[in-house]
VOTORMI-499059 format. One record per residue (C-alpha): residue in three letters; x, y, z. Coordinates in nm, 3 decimals, always signed. Example, Ala and Ser with C-alpha at 12.3 -4.5 7.8 and 13.67 -1.06 7.14 Angstrom:
<zamis>
<zami resn="Ala" x="+1.230" y="-0.450" z="+0.780"/>
<zami resn="Ser" x="+1.367" y="-0.106" z="+0.714"/>
</zamis>
This chain:
<zamis>
<zami resn="Met" x="-0.928" y="+6.046" z="+1.053"/>
<zami resn="Ala" x="-0.912" y="+6.012" z="+0.698"/>
<zami resn="Pro" x="-1.193" y="+6.140" z="+0.426"/>
<zami resn="Arg" x="-1.480" y="+5.930" z="+0.396"/>
<zami resn="Gln" x="-1.468" y="+5.785" z="+0.045"/>
<zami resn="Val" x="-1.831" y="+5.869" z="-0.134"/>
<zami resn="Ile" x="-1.942" y="+5.784" z="-0.474"/>
<zami resn="Leu" x="-2.279" y="+6.082" z="-0.575"/>
<zami resn="Ile" x="-2.575" y="+5.988" z="-0.719"/>
<zami resn="Thr" x="-2.754" y="+6.277" z="-0.939"/>
<zami resn="Asp" x="-3.108" y="+6.123" z="-0.840"/>
<zami resn="Gly" x="-3.296" y="+6.083" z="-0.513"/>
<zami resn="Asp" x="-3.711" y="+5.989" z="-0.615"/>
<zami resn="Arg" x="-3.867" y="+5.680" z="-0.406"/>
<zami resn="Val" x="-3.742" y="+5.441" z="-0.679"/>
<zami resn="Ala" x="-3.343" y="+5.623" z="-0.702"/>
<zami resn="Lys" x="-3.352" y="+5.552" z="-0.284"/>
<zami resn="Glu" x="-3.488" y="+5.152" z="-0.374"/>
<zami resn="Thr" x="-3.201" y="+5.123" z="-0.572"/>
<zami resn="Val" x="-2.924" y="+5.291" z="-0.437"/>
<zami resn="Glu" x="-2.998" y="+5.109" z="-0.103"/>
<zami resn="Glu" x="-2.980" y="+4.702" z="-0.335"/>
<zami resn="Val" x="-2.630" y="+4.898" z="-0.506"/>
<zami resn="Ala" x="-2.496" y="+4.947" z="-0.162"/>
<zami resn="Arg" x="-2.596" y="+4.582" z="-0.065"/>
<zami resn="Gln" x="-2.449" y="+4.482" z="-0.385"/>
<zami resn="Val" x="-2.110" y="+4.642" z="-0.359"/>
<zami resn="Gly" x="-2.047" y="+4.646" z="+0.024"/>
<zami resn="Gly" x="-2.128" y="+5.008" z="+0.025"/>
<zami resn="Arg" x="-2.355" y="+5.241" z="+0.312"/>
<zami resn="Cys" x="-2.678" y="+5.450" z="+0.157"/>
<zami resn="Ile" x="-2.737" y="+5.714" z="+0.345"/>
<zami resn="Ser" x="-3.144" y="+5.661" z="+0.249"/>
<zami resn="Ala" x="-3.211" y="+5.950" z="+0.411"/>
<zami resn="Ser" x="-3.052" y="+6.169" z="+0.112"/>
<zami resn="Ala" x="-3.364" y="+6.052" z="-0.099"/>
<zami resn="Gly" x="-3.622" y="+6.272" z="-0.185"/>
<zami resn="Asn" x="-3.760" y="+6.497" z="-0.494"/>
<zami resn="Pro" x="-3.592" y="+6.719" z="-0.325"/>
<zami resn="Thr" x="-3.314" y="+6.638" z="-0.116"/>
<zami resn="Pro" x="-3.416" y="+6.697" z="+0.214"/>
<zami resn="Leu" x="-3.111" y="+6.761" z="+0.388"/>
<zami resn="Thr" x="-2.885" y="+7.083" z="+0.350"/>
<zami resn="Gly" x="-2.510" y="+6.954" z="+0.274"/>
<zami resn="Leu" x="-2.385" y="+6.999" z="+0.642"/>
<zami resn="Glu" x="-2.669" y="+6.740" z="+0.717"/>
<zami resn="Leu" x="-2.529" y="+6.540" z="+0.441"/>
<zami resn="Val" x="-2.202" y="+6.552" z="+0.578"/>
<zami resn="Glu" x="-2.323" y="+6.462" z="+0.925"/>
<zami resn="Gln" x="-2.478" y="+6.179" z="+0.773"/>
<zami resn="Ile" x="-2.182" y="+6.083" z="+0.592"/>
<zami resn="Gln" x="-1.963" y="+6.064" z="+0.916"/>
<zami resn="Met" x="-2.197" y="+5.843" z="+1.141"/>
<zami resn="Ala" x="-2.210" y="+5.560" z="+0.816"/>
<zami resn="Ala" x="-2.072" y="+5.239" z="+0.922"/>
<zami resn="His" x="-1.782" y="+5.238" z="+0.620"/>
<zami resn="Asp" x="-1.684" y="+5.313" z="+0.284"/>
<zami resn="Pro" x="-1.791" y="+5.338" z="+0.051"/>
<zami resn="Val" x="-2.083" y="+5.602" z="+0.114"/>
<zami resn="Leu" x="-2.354" y="+5.622" z="-0.184"/>
<zami resn="Val" x="-2.529" y="+5.983" z="-0.223"/>
<zami resn="Met" x="-2.828" y="+6.046" z="-0.370"/>
<zami resn="Phe" x="-2.921" y="+6.437" z="-0.452"/>
<zami resn="Asp" x="-3.245" y="+6.579" z="-0.684"/>
<zami resn="Asp" x="-3.339" y="+6.897" z="-0.795"/>
<zami resn="Ser" x="-3.672" y="+6.784" z="-0.853"/>
<zami resn="Gly" x="-3.663" y="+6.957" z="-1.187"/>
<zami resn="Ser" x="-3.577" y="+7.305" z="-1.037"/>
<zami resn="Ala" x="-3.443" y="+7.545" z="-1.276"/>
<zami resn="Gly" x="-3.091" y="+7.711" z="-1.162"/>
<zami resn="Lys" x="-2.935" y="+7.596" z="-0.848"/>
<zami resn="Gly" x="-3.197" y="+7.402" z="-0.641"/>
<zami resn="Arg" x="-3.205" y="+7.206" z="-0.305"/>
<zami resn="Gly" x="-2.991" y="+6.924" z="-0.455"/>
<zami resn="Glu" x="-2.702" y="+7.136" z="-0.618"/>
<zami resn="Gln" x="-2.635" y="+7.336" z="-0.300"/>
<zami resn="Ala" x="-2.624" y="+7.041" z="-0.092"/>
<zami resn="Leu" x="-2.414" y="+6.872" z="-0.361"/>
<zami resn="Glu" x="-2.180" y="+7.141" z="-0.351"/>
<zami resn="Tyr" x="-2.153" y="+7.189" z="-0.013"/>
<zami resn="Val" x="-2.053" y="+6.826" z="+0.046"/>
<zami resn="Met" x="-1.841" y="+6.772" z="-0.260"/>
<zami resn="Arg" x="-1.607" y="+7.099" z="-0.088"/>
<zami resn="His" x="-1.592" y="+6.942" z="+0.258"/>
<zami resn="Pro" x="-1.270" y="+6.833" z="+0.370"/>
<zami resn="Glu" x="-1.400" y="+6.535" z="+0.452"/>
<zami resn="Val" x="-1.534" y="+6.424" z="+0.239"/>
<zami resn="Glu" x="-1.343" y="+6.217" z="-0.070"/>
<zami resn="Val" x="-1.505" y="+6.191" z="-0.378"/>
<zami resn="Leu" x="-1.444" y="+5.862" z="-0.584"/>
<zami resn="Gly" x="-1.694" y="+5.982" z="-0.854"/>
<zami resn="Val" x="-2.035" y="+6.082" z="-0.967"/>
<zami resn="Val" x="-2.302" y="+5.872" z="-1.105"/>
<zami resn="Ala" x="-2.469" y="+6.115" z="-1.364"/>
<zami resn="Val" x="-2.831" y="+6.092" z="-1.430"/>
<zami resn="Ala" x="-3.018" y="+6.158" z="-1.723"/>
<zami resn="Ser" x="-3.366" y="+6.371" z="-1.641"/>
<zami resn="Asn" x="-3.610" y="+6.526" z="-1.964"/>
<zami resn="Cys" x="-3.550" y="+6.872" z="-1.805"/>
<zami resn="Tyr" x="-3.446" y="+7.187" z="-1.992"/>
<zami resn="Pro" x="-3.296" y="+7.421" z="-2.051"/>
<zami resn="Val" x="-2.994" y="+7.275" z="-1.817"/>
<zami resn="Gln" x="-2.607" y="+7.263" z="-1.913"/>
<zami resn="Gly" x="-2.549" y="+6.914" z="-1.831"/>
<zami resn="Thr" x="-2.207" y="+6.751" z="-1.731"/>
<zami resn="Pro" x="-1.948" y="+6.613" z="-1.990"/>
<zami resn="Val" x="-1.874" y="+6.248" z="-1.872"/>
<zami resn="Asp" x="-1.615" y="+5.997" z="-1.887"/>
<zami resn="Ile" x="-1.814" y="+5.664" z="-1.942"/>
<zami resn="Ala" x="-2.179" y="+5.659" z="-2.095"/>
<zami resn="Leu" x="-2.429" y="+5.321" z="-2.020"/>
<zami resn="Asp" x="-2.646" y="+5.201" z="-2.220"/>
<zami resn="Arg" x="-2.997" y="+5.062" z="-2.027"/>
<zami resn="Glu" x="-2.810" y="+4.726" z="-2.128"/>
<zami resn="Gly" x="-2.520" y="+4.850" z="-1.922"/>
<zami resn="Arg" x="-2.277" y="+4.864" z="-2.229"/>
<zami resn="Ile" x="-2.028" y="+5.114" z="-2.234"/>
<zami resn="Val" x="-2.179" y="+5.367" z="-2.548"/>
<zami resn="Glu" x="-1.951" y="+5.678" z="-2.726"/>
<zami resn="Ser" x="-2.229" y="+5.935" z="-2.762"/>
<zami resn="Ser" x="-2.493" y="+6.037" z="-2.439"/>
<zami resn="Val" x="-2.765" y="+5.868" z="-2.295"/>
<zami resn="Asp" x="-3.104" y="+5.980" z="-2.249"/>
<zami resn="Lys" x="-3.402" y="+5.930" z="-2.018"/>
<zami resn="Asp" x="-3.443" y="+5.582" z="-2.093"/>
<zami resn="Gly" x="-3.084" y="+5.489" z="-2.109"/>
<zami resn="Leu" x="-3.118" y="+5.490" z="-2.517"/>
<zami resn="Glu" x="-2.775" y="+5.571" z="-2.658"/>
<zami resn="Met" x="-2.819" y="+5.953" z="-2.883"/>
<zami resn="Ile" x="-2.606" y="+5.845" z="-3.172"/>
<zami resn="Asp" x="-2.359" y="+6.097" z="-3.257"/>
<zami resn="Ala" x="-2.434" y="+6.350" z="-2.950"/>
<zami resn="Pro" x="-2.152" y="+6.429" z="-2.774"/>
<zami resn="Leu" x="-2.063" y="+6.228" z="-2.456"/>
<zami resn="His" x="-2.259" y="+6.468" z="-2.206"/>
<zami resn="Ile" x="-2.552" y="+6.406" z="-2.006"/>
<zami resn="Phe" x="-2.855" y="+6.600" z="-1.943"/>
<zami resn="Gly" x="-2.965" y="+6.660" z="-1.612"/>
<zami resn="Asp" x="-3.172" y="+6.901" z="-1.338"/>
<zami resn="Thr" x="-2.911" y="+6.867" z="-1.085"/>
<zami resn="Leu" x="-2.573" y="+6.799" z="-1.264"/>
<zami resn="Asp" x="-2.472" y="+7.182" z="-1.385"/>
<zami resn="Val" x="-2.304" y="+7.201" z="-1.025"/>
<zami resn="Leu" x="-2.015" y="+6.944" z="-1.133"/>
<zami resn="Asn" x="-1.861" y="+7.179" z="-1.452"/>
<zami resn="Ala" x="-1.670" y="+7.352" z="-1.118"/>
<zami resn="His" x="-1.538" y="+7.098" z="-0.980"/>
<zami resn="Gln" x="-1.265" y="+6.848" z="-0.995"/>
<zami resn="Val" x="-1.402" y="+6.455" z="-0.984"/>
<zami resn="Pro" x="-1.238" y="+6.168" z="-1.023"/>
<zami resn="Ile" x="-1.484" y="+5.990" z="-1.303"/>
<zami resn="Ile" x="-1.818" y="+6.082" z="-1.419"/>
<zami resn="Ile" x="-2.024" y="+5.802" z="-1.575"/>
<zami resn="Gly" x="-2.372" y="+5.898" z="-1.687"/>
<zami resn="Val" x="-2.684" y="+5.681" z="-1.725"/>
<zami resn="Gly" x="-3.019" y="+5.680" z="-1.739"/>
<zami resn="Asp" x="-3.296" y="+5.733" z="-1.499"/>
<zami resn="Val" x="-3.193" y="+5.542" z="-1.201"/>
<zami resn="Gly" x="-3.398" y="+5.217" z="-1.113"/>
<zami resn="Lys" x="-3.605" y="+5.237" z="-1.480"/>
<zami resn="Met" x="-3.511" y="+5.256" z="-1.849"/>
<zami resn="Asp" x="-3.823" y="+5.074" z="-1.870"/>
<zami resn="His" x="-3.662" y="+4.800" z="-1.602"/>
<zami resn="Tyr" x="-3.363" y="+4.765" z="-1.723"/>
<zami resn="Asp" x="-3.239" y="+4.873" z="-1.422"/>
<zami resn="Asp" x="-3.534" y="+4.744" z="-1.146"/>
<zami resn="Pro" x="-3.384" y="+4.743" z="-0.814"/>
<zami resn="Leu" x="-3.594" y="+4.427" z="-0.803"/>
<zami resn="Trp" x="-3.352" y="+4.262" z="-1.050"/>
<zami resn="Gly" x="-3.015" y="+4.387" z="-0.873"/>
<zami resn="Ala" x="-3.032" y="+4.714" z="-1.087"/>
<zami resn="Pro" x="-2.751" y="+4.616" z="-1.306"/>
<zami resn="Val" x="-2.761" y="+4.945" z="-1.451"/>
<zami resn="Thr" x="-2.635" y="+5.191" z="-1.132"/>
<zami resn="Thr" x="-2.458" y="+4.873" z="-0.996"/>
<zami resn="Lys" x="-2.209" y="+4.884" z="-1.286"/>
<zami resn="Ala" x="-2.150" y="+5.240" z="-1.284"/>
<zami resn="Val" x="-2.074" y="+5.241" z="-0.917"/>
<zami resn="Arg" x="-1.865" y="+4.886" z="-0.912"/>
<zami resn="Met" x="-1.655" y="+5.101" z="-1.246"/>
<zami resn="Ile" x="-1.613" y="+5.400" z="-1.002"/>
<zami resn="Leu" x="-1.473" y="+5.180" z="-0.722"/>
<zami resn="Asp" x="-1.272" y="+5.018" z="-0.987"/>
<zami resn="Tyr" x="-1.102" y="+5.276" z="-1.130"/>
<zami resn="His" x="-0.986" y="+5.375" z="-0.792"/>
<zami resn="Lys" x="-0.818" y="+5.005" z="-0.713"/>
<zami resn="Asp" x="-0.630" y="+5.045" z="-1.035"/>
<zami resn="Ser" x="-0.567" y="+5.329" z="-1.036"/>
<zami resn="Pro" x="-0.153" y="+5.358" z="-0.969"/>
<zami resn="Thr" x="-0.133" y="+5.670" z="-0.713"/>
<zami resn="Glu" x="-0.389" y="+5.477" z="-0.505"/>
</zamis>
């Protein structure tokens, strides 16, 4: 059986859940709604079971540490899913939050709240942090640094950003990030 193709989103509150469900509808994917929670309510093993039961790929899965210092429940589950041999991680939507101190993670691309590709990091509100390195700070991101991920796209707070990413408006920023991950694989010469 081929590994399931999964996109990881490092946010899981109620608004993120509504947003990721909307994004899944728009891209023709499946959302593991049970992965939503603050912190992540399911273990990595339970999430892999849910991923395997999804009707088709891509499968969108949420992870949230609820601001925990160190490796919280969301990061523990994220690490398990990333290491599982029956899961192919297509990419990560790395969500900025206002929690410090965290290491954060470098990203390949950052989108501001208007969905524009920017040269620097973005904050929780989706505003570009001028002259900041292309790096996203969030409480569920540090574990990514120990893994090879094909593409990481940094965004502000999923579904929020002063309503710029509102699911009622089609969650344009998160949808663009997920589509960019899918396009990355479609355009890859190894695919």
